[in-house]
C-alpha positions as CSV (number, residue, x, y, z in Angstrom):
1,M,6.5,-105.6,-28.9
2,T,4.2,-107.2,-26.7
3,S,5.7,-109.5,-23.9
4,F,3.4,-112.1,-24.1
5,T,4.4,-113.0,-28.3
6,E,4.5,-116.3,-29.2
7,V,6.5,-118.1,-31.2
8,K,4.4,-120.6,-33.4
9,R,5.9,-124.1,-34.9
10,I,4.0,-124.8,-38.8
11,S,6.1,-127.8,-39.8
12,E,9.0,-129.6,-38.6
13,C,11.5,-132.8,-40.9
14,F,14.9,-133.6,-41.0
15,V,17.0,-133.4,-43.9
16,K,19.8,-135.6,-45.0
17,P,22.4,-135.4,-47.5
18,L,21.4,-135.6,-51.1
19,R,23.9,-138.6,-52.0
20,D,24.7,-141.4,-50.0
21,L,27.7,-141.7,-47.5
22,S,31.0,-143.3,-48.9
23,P,31.6,-146.8,-46.6
24,E,34.7,-144.5,-46.2
25,A,32.3,-141.6,-44.7
26,K,30.6,-144.0,-42.7
27,Q,33.4,-145.3,-40.6
28,P,32.8,-143.9,-36.5
29,F,33.6,-140.1,-36.2
30,Y,36.2,-140.4,-32.9
31,F,36.4,-137.3,-30.3
32,T,39.2,-136.4,-28.9
33,P,40.3,-135.1,-25.4
34,F,39.1,-131.7,-26.9
35,E,35.4,-132.4,-27.2
36,L,34.9,-135.6,-24.8
37,P,35.1,-132.9,-21.7
38,C,31.4,-130.9,-23.5
39,L,29.5,-133.7,-23.1
40,N,27.2,-131.6,-20.5
41,I,27.6,-128.2,-22.4
42,N,24.1,-127.4,-23.7
43,Y,24.4,-126.7,-27.5
44,S,25.9,-123.8,-29.2
45,Q,22.7,-121.0,-30.4
46,K,23.6,-118.2,-33.0
47,G,21.9,-116.8,-35.5
48,L,21.1,-114.2,-38.5
49,L,18.3,-111.8,-38.5
50,F,17.2,-110.9,-42.2
51,S,15.1,-108.2,-43.7
52,K,12.6,-109.7,-46.4
53,P,13.1,-108.7,-49.7
54,P,10.5,-106.3,-50.5
55,P,7.9,-106.5,-53.1
56,S,8.9,-106.1,-56.7
57,E,6.5,-105.6,-59.4
58,N,6.9,-109.2,-61.0
59,Q,6.6,-111.3,-57.9
60,D,6.4,-111.1,-54.3
61,F,8.0,-113.4,-51.9
62,S,7.4,-116.3,-51.1
63,I,8.3,-118.2,-48.1
64,T,7.0,-121.4,-49.8
65,D,9.7,-121.3,-52.3
66,Y,11.8,-119.9,-49.9
67,L,12.1,-122.5,-47.6
68,D,12.2,-125.5,-50.6
69,D,15.1,-123.7,-51.3
70,L,17.1,-123.7,-47.5
71,R,15.9,-127.2,-46.9
72,H,17.4,-128.6,-50.9
73,S,20.8,-126.3,-50.2
74,L,21.1,-127.6,-46.9
75,S,20.7,-131.1,-48.1
76,T,23.3,-130.6,-50.8
77,T,25.9,-128.4,-48.1
78,L,25.6,-132.0,-45.7
79,D,27.5,-133.9,-48.7
80,H,30.5,-131.7,-47.5
81,F,29.4,-131.7,-43.7
82,Y,28.2,-135.9,-43.2
83,P,28.7,-136.0,-39.5
84,L,25.8,-132.9,-39.1
85,A,23.3,-135.5,-39.8
86,G,24.6,-138.2,-37.8
87,R,24.1,-139.3,-34.1
88,L,25.8,-140.0,-31.1
89,A,26.6,-143.4,-30.1
90,T,28.5,-145.6,-27.3
91,R,30.3,-148.4,-27.1
92,K,30.7,-150.6,-23.7
93,E,34.0,-152.2,-23.4
94,E,34.3,-155.0,-20.9
95,N,38.1,-154.9,-19.9
96,P,38.6,-152.8,-18.8
97,P,34.3,-151.7,-17.6
98,S,34.6,-148.7,-19.5
99,Y,32.9,-146.2,-22.8
100,V,34.1,-145.0,-26.1
101,I,31.4,-142.6,-26.7
102,Y,31.8,-141.1,-30.9
103,L,30.0,-140.0,-33.7
104,D,28.1,-142.5,-36.2
105,P,27.5,-141.0,-39.4
106,G,26.5,-143.9,-40.5
107,N,22.7,-143.0,-38.9
108,T,22.0,-139.9,-40.9
109,S,18.8,-138.9,-39.3
110,G,19.4,-135.8,-40.7
111,V,19.9,-132.5,-39.2
112,K,16.4,-130.9,-38.6
113,F,14.4,-128.3,-40.2
114,I,12.0,-125.7,-38.5
115,H,9.7,-123.4,-40.0
116,A,7.7,-121.3,-37.0
117,T,6.4,-118.1,-37.2
118,A,6.0,-114.7,-34.7
119,D,4.0,-111.6,-34.2
120,A,7.2,-109.3,-34.3
121,T,8.9,-107.2,-36.6
122,V,12.9,-106.9,-36.7
123,S,12.2,-103.6,-34.8
124,D,10.6,-105.1,-32.2
125,I,14.2,-107.2,-32.4
126,L,16.3,-104.4,-32.6
127,Q,14.7,-102.7,-29.6
128,P,17.0,-100.9,-27.5
129,G,17.1,-102.1,-24.4
130,D,17.5,-105.7,-23.4
131,V,17.5,-108.4,-25.8
132,P,13.7,-109.7,-25.9
133,L,12.7,-112.8,-24.4
134,V,11.2,-114.3,-28.0
135,V,14.5,-114.3,-29.7
136,R,15.0,-117.4,-27.3
137,S,12.3,-118.9,-28.8
138,F,14.3,-118.2,-32.3
139,F,16.2,-121.3,-31.6
140,D,15.2,-125.1,-30.9
141,L,17.1,-127.9,-28.4
142,N,17.4,-125.2,-25.4
143,N,17.7,-127.4,-23.2
144,A,19.7,-130.0,-24.7
145,I,23.2,-131.4,-23.6
146,S,25.9,-132.8,-26.4
147,H,25.4,-136.3,-24.7
148,D,21.8,-136.1,-25.6
149,A,22.6,-136.3,-29.4
150,H,22.1,-140.2,-28.9
151,T,18.8,-139.9,-29.5
152,L,18.5,-135.7,-30.5
153,P,20.2,-134.2,-33.9
154,L,23.2,-133.2,-33.8
155,L,22.1,-129.7,-35.8
156,S,18.9,-127.7,-35.4
157,I,18.1,-125.6,-38.3
158,Q,14.9,-123.2,-36.7
159,V,13.7,-121.0,-39.6
160,T,11.1,-118.6,-37.9
161,E,8.9,-116.1,-40.3
162,L,8.8,-112.4,-38.8
163,V,6.2,-109.7,-40.4
164,D,8.9,-108.4,-42.5
165,G,11.6,-110.8,-41.8
166,I,13.6,-114.0,-41.4
167,F,15.1,-115.5,-38.2
168,I,17.4,-118.1,-39.1
169,G,18.7,-119.8,-35.8
170,G,21.2,-122.9,-35.5
171,S,21.8,-124.9,-32.5
172,V,24.8,-127.3,-32.9
173,N,26.0,-130.2,-30.5
174,H,29.3,-128.6,-28.9
175,M,31.1,-131.7,-29.4
176,V,30.9,-131.3,-33.2
177,A,31.1,-128.2,-33.7
178,D,33.2,-124.9,-32.2
179,G,32.0,-121.5,-33.7
180,T,34.8,-121.3,-36.1
181,S,33.3,-125.0,-37.4
182,F,29.9,-123.8,-37.2
183,W,30.1,-120.8,-39.3
184,H,32.8,-122.4,-41.1
185,F,29.1,-125.1,-42.2
186,M,27.2,-121.8,-42.3
187,G,29.3,-119.4,-44.8
188,A,29.3,-123.4,-47.3
189,W,25.4,-123.7,-47.0
190,S,24.9,-120.2,-47.9
191,E,27.6,-120.7,-50.7
192,I,25.6,-123.1,-51.8
193,F,22.2,-121.5,-51.3
194,K,23.3,-118.4,-53.3
195,S,24.6,-121.0,-56.4
196,K,21.9,-123.0,-57.6
197,E,21.7,-123.6,-61.1
198,Q,25.8,-123.0,-60.7
199,Y,26.5,-125.3,-58.1
200,C,29.5,-128.0,-59.4
201,G,29.7,-130.0,-56.6
202,T,32.8,-128.2,-54.9
203,I,32.7,-125.9,-52.2
204,S,34.9,-123.1,-51.4
205,R,36.5,-125.0,-48.6
206,P,35.9,-127.8,-48.2
207,P,36.0,-129.6,-43.9
208,V,39.2,-131.0,-42.3
209,F,37.7,-134.5,-40.9
210,K,40.6,-136.8,-40.1
211,R,41.0,-135.9,-36.2
212,W,44.0,-134.6,-34.5
213,V,45.8,-137.2,-31.9
214,L,48.3,-136.6,-29.8
215,D,51.6,-138.3,-30.5
216,G,51.8,-141.8,-28.9
217,F,48.1,-141.9,-27.9
218,D,45.3,-144.1,-29.5
219,P,42.7,-142.0,-31.1
220,I,39.7,-143.9,-29.6
221,I,39.8,-143.0,-25.9
222,N,38.0,-145.3,-23.4
223,L,36.0,-143.0,-20.6
224,P,36.7,-144.9,-17.0
225,F,32.5,-144.7,-16.7
226,T,29.9,-147.7,-17.0
227,H,27.1,-145.5,-16.3
228,H,26.1,-142.2,-17.8
229,D,25.1,-141.3,-14.8
230,Q,28.1,-140.9,-13.8
231,F,28.7,-138.1,-15.3
232,I,26.1,-136.0,-16.5
233,E,25.0,-132.9,-14.9
234,R,22.1,-130.9,-16.2
235,F,22.2,-127.1,-14.9
236,E,20.1,-124.9,-15.1
237,P,21.3,-121.3,-15.0
238,P,19.8,-118.2,-12.8
239,Q,17.8,-116.0,-14.8
240,F,19.6,-113.6,-16.2
241,R,19.1,-110.3,-18.5
242,E,21.4,-109.6,-21.7
243,R,21.9,-106.7,-23.5
244,F,23.7,-105.6,-26.6
245,F,26.4,-102.8,-27.4
246,H,28.3,-101.6,-29.5
247,F,32.0,-100.3,-30.5
248,S,32.7,-98.6,-34.2
249,A,35.6,-99.5,-35.6
250,A,37.4,-95.9,-34.2
251,A,36.4,-96.4,-31.0
252,V,38.2,-99.6,-31.1
253,S,41.1,-98.2,-32.4
254,K,41.6,-95.4,-29.4
255,L,40.8,-98.3,-26.9
256,K,43.9,-100.5,-28.8
257,K,46.0,-97.3,-28.7
258,K,45.1,-96.4,-25.0
259,A,45.6,-100.0,-24.1
260,N,49.6,-100.0,-25.5
261,A,50.4,-96.7,-24.5
262,E,50.0,-97.8,-21.0
263,C,51.9,-100.9,-21.5
264,N,54.3,-98.8,-23.7
265,S,53.9,-101.2,-26.1
266,N,52.5,-102.6,-29.4
267,K,51.4,-105.5,-28.9
268,I,48.0,-106.1,-27.7
269,S,45.2,-106.7,-30.1
270,S,42.1,-105.2,-30.6
271,L,40.0,-108.0,-29.1
272,Q,42.0,-107.5,-26.0
273,A,42.0,-103.9,-25.5
274,V,38.3,-104.5,-25.6
275,I,38.1,-106.9,-23.4
276,A,39.9,-105.2,-20.6
277,L,37.3,-103.3,-20.9
278,L,34.8,-105.2,-20.3
279,W,36.8,-107.2,-17.2
280,R,37.4,-104.0,-15.7
281,S,33.3,-102.5,-16.0
282,V,31.7,-105.2,-14.9
283,T,34.5,-105.8,-11.7
284,R,33.5,-102.6,-10.7
285,V,29.5,-103.1,-11.1
286,R,29.5,-105.8,-9.2
287,R,31.8,-104.4,-6.2
288,L,33.8,-107.2,-5.3
289,P,35.8,-107.1,-2.6
290,Q,39.2,-105.4,-3.3
291,D,41.1,-108.7,-2.2
292,L,39.4,-111.2,-4.1
293,E,40.5,-112.8,-7.1
294,T,39.2,-112.1,-10.3
295,S,40.0,-114.4,-13.6
296,C,38.5,-113.5,-17.5
297,R,38.1,-116.2,-19.3
298,L,38.8,-116.4,-22.9
299,M,37.8,-119.9,-25.6
300,M,40.9,-120.2,-27.2
301,S,40.8,-122.3,-30.5
302,N,44.0,-125.0,-30.3
303,R,44.1,-124.7,-34.5
304,R,47.0,-122.2,-34.5
305,R,48.7,-123.5,-31.3
306,V,49.3,-127.1,-31.6
307,N,53.0,-127.5,-33.6
308,P,52.2,-129.2,-36.7
309,P,49.1,-126.7,-36.6
310,M,45.7,-127.9,-37.4
311,S,44.4,-126.5,-41.2
312,D,42.0,-123.5,-40.0
313,D,39.1,-126.0,-41.5
314,Y,39.5,-128.7,-39.1
315,F,35.7,-129.3,-38.0
316,G,35.3,-130.3,-34.5
317,N,35.4,-128.2,-31.3
318,P,38.9,-128.2,-30.3
319,I,38.9,-125.7,-27.7
320,H,40.4,-125.0,-24.6
321,V,40.0,-121.9,-22.0
322,V,42.8,-120.0,-20.8
323,R,42.3,-117.6,-18.1
324,G,43.7,-113.5,-17.2
325,T,43.9,-113.6,-13.4
326,T,44.4,-111.3,-10.8
327,T,43.1,-109.3,-7.9
328,V,40.2,-107.1,-7.5
329,G,42.1,-104.4,-6.2
330,E,45.1,-104.3,-8.8
331,L,42.5,-104.7,-11.8
332,M,40.7,-101.6,-10.7
333,G,43.7,-99.8,-9.5
334,N,45.4,-99.8,-12.7
335,G,44.3,-98.7,-16.9
336,I,43.1,-101.8,-19.1
337,G,46.4,-101.5,-20.3
338,R,47.7,-103.7,-17.4
339,A,44.8,-105.9,-17.6
340,A,44.9,-106.1,-21.5
341,L,48.8,-107.2,-20.5
342,R,47.2,-109.9,-18.3
343,L,45.4,-111.2,-21.0
344,H,47.8,-110.7,-23.4
345,E,50.2,-112.4,-21.4
346,A,47.8,-115.8,-21.4
347,V,47.1,-116.0,-24.7
348,V,50.6,-116.1,-25.8
349,N,52.2,-117.9,-22.9
350,Y,49.0,-120.7,-24.0
351,N,50.9,-122.5,-26.5
352,D,52.0,-125.9,-28.7
353,A,53.8,-127.4,-25.2
354,V,50.8,-125.9,-22.8
355,V,48.4,-128.2,-25.2
356,K,50.5,-131.3,-25.1
357,E,50.9,-131.5,-21.6
358,S,47.3,-130.4,-21.2
359,V,46.1,-133.0,-23.5
360,E,48.3,-135.9,-22.0
361,S,47.4,-135.0,-18.7
362,W,44.1,-135.3,-19.5
363,I,43.8,-138.4,-21.4
364,K,45.5,-140.4,-18.2
365,G,42.9,-138.8,-16.4
366,P,39.9,-138.0,-17.6
367,F,37.0,-136.2,-16.5
368,I,33.8,-134.4,-17.9
369,F,33.0,-130.7,-17.1
370,K,30.7,-130.2,-15.0
371,P,28.7,-126.6,-15.5
372,G,27.1,-125.9,-12.4
373,Q,31.1,-126.0,-10.6
374,V,32.9,-123.6,-12.5
375,I,29.5,-120.7,-12.3
376,D,30.9,-118.0,-9.9
377,Q,30.6,-114.4,-9.3
378,N,34.0,-113.8,-9.8
379,F,34.7,-114.1,-13.3
380,L,33.6,-113.0,-16.7
381,H,33.4,-115.7,-19.9
382,V,34.2,-114.8,-23.4
383,G,33.1,-116.8,-26.2
384,S,32.8,-116.4,-29.9
385,S,34.5,-114.1,-31.3
386,P,33.9,-110.7,-34.0
387,R,36.5,-112.0,-36.4
388,F,34.2,-115.1,-37.4
389,D,32.2,-114.3,-40.8
390,M,28.6,-114.1,-39.4
391,Y,27.7,-111.6,-41.9
392,G,29.3,-113.2,-44.9
393,C,26.2,-115.8,-44.5
394,E,23.4,-114.0,-46.7
395,F,21.2,-116.6,-48.0
396,G,19.7,-114.8,-50.8
397,L,18.5,-112.0,-48.8
398,G,21.8,-109.6,-48.4
399,K,23.2,-108.7,-45.8
400,A,21.9,-109.5,-42.0
401,V,20.7,-106.5,-40.5
402,A,21.5,-108.6,-36.9
403,A,23.2,-111.3,-35.3
404,R,22.1,-113.2,-32.3
405,S,22.1,-116.3,-29.5
406,G,19.9,-118.4,-27.9
407,W,19.7,-119.1,-24.1
408,S,22.5,-121.5,-23.8
409,N,25.1,-122.2,-22.6
410,K,25.4,-118.7,-20.3
411,A,25.3,-117.0,-16.5
412,D,26.0,-114.0,-15.0
413,G,29.3,-112.5,-16.0
414,K,28.7,-113.9,-19.4
415,I,30.0,-112.5,-22.4
416,T,29.2,-113.3,-26.7
417,M,31.8,-111.3,-29.3
418,Y,30.0,-110.2,-32.5
419,P,31.4,-108.6,-35.9
420,G,30.1,-105.3,-36.2
421,R,27.9,-105.3,-39.6
422,E,29.2,-102.8,-41.2
423,G,33.0,-104.1,-40.1
424,G,36.0,-102.9,-40.4
425,G,36.9,-103.7,-37.1
426,S,34.0,-102.5,-35.1
427,M,32.5,-105.1,-32.5
428,D,29.6,-105.7,-30.8
429,V,29.0,-106.9,-27.0
430,E,26.2,-108.8,-25.4
431,I,26.4,-109.1,-22.3
432,C,24.8,-111.1,-19.3
433,F,24.5,-110.4,-16.3
434,G,21.9,-112.1,-13.1
435,S,21.3,-108.5,-11.5
436,S,19.1,-105.3,-13.1
437,E,21.2,-103.4,-10.7
438,H,24.5,-104.3,-12.4
439,M,22.7,-103.3,-15.9
440,M,21.9,-100.2,-15.4
441,D,25.2,-99.6,-13.4
442,L,27.1,-100.3,-16.4
443,E,25.4,-98.3,-18.9
444,C,26.7,-95.3,-16.1
445,D,30.6,-96.4,-16.2
446,E,32.1,-93.6,-17.0
447,E,34.8,-95.5,-18.0
448,F,32.8,-97.8,-20.2
449,I,30.2,-95.1,-21.4
450,N,33.1,-93.4,-22.5
451,A,34.3,-95.5,-24.4
452,L,31.9,-95.9,-27.0
453,W,32.1,-93.0,-28.0
454,T,35.4,-91.7,-30.3
455,E,35.1,-87.9,-30.4
């Protein structure tokens, strides 16, 4: 594939729910203390790469018919996920002067739907080495932050037709949906797409929109601002390279066994073992001073962390960051077991009491994350999850050949986790580095490369 491959937009439109909203569904959708701090966060971008179906004896694949089916099934899916068709709104309060930012489902401007083309093949996208830059153009709203949804769509879908494939990419407002909610939506859309005439008005997992509220506190949160310039910050990350690495189910199992043996325990999970390896390997190639503190930051869903737990189908962005922290010397002077134990302890110590204490503290002193203030060279930031059912979303094309992400919310040290296509506990890992030297060193790192092999 040539480096100058262009993505051409052929058409775009807005898709609204098939049916009119009920008066109850038009009520304001208020954000929680988990979500409001994310006003400056870029949209989340994830998508799936499919091979086009082979020509049949009777009829060739029609992109026109396929796009019509996608739009119609998307409209039907929005009957269930109607907030995604709305927009953000701000209400200014006088006493005391403050902002209330909420989602207005009644403003059903719709989900943006784009048809684009690219002169590239599936094998071009999956070529060894760095993820091709053209993949970033498979997504819309590359520079948008959550607050922009006052005027921009909360969700934009771009369907890019390749020479022999289809890429379906979604850019979703990160205040409205985390990875759990996004793939819940994508799964429902695929389910409705495949059902066609058999669709009976229901889906297997209806989303839960009732907001989580801390006992004793008002569900409507007043932010201590009088103008959005007081909290908005746009952050342009430096250039970075991104590359995928595959861990087979056998490789993951071997790492988990090794980590638990080093800890003399059985409590280290597969994911913790893999991330511990990544933490050590990335830190090694960065050549950081031994006495420097390093942390590995994990995005955690609060759905099962609170008591009583939220539903797994809770629709929103109830996430938080937990950190495993140590010094570079300690991390490198011990095996993956010690690193995995640090991560395990960070996870198990993040419980109902900690969540609620953090929420109460934020309510009493609200703040908005400013991404430029949290970027440094000493940490890994791990997002997404190999537990998301990405490959269950088939959209009539069979199992996707790969999952990919866009440009947003990435920088040096960002790691994105995916399930392996073959399932069984396998994982794909996308690693971002700002330095070409670091990427080359990682591919020569003995511990890292040996872990990819199971023999």
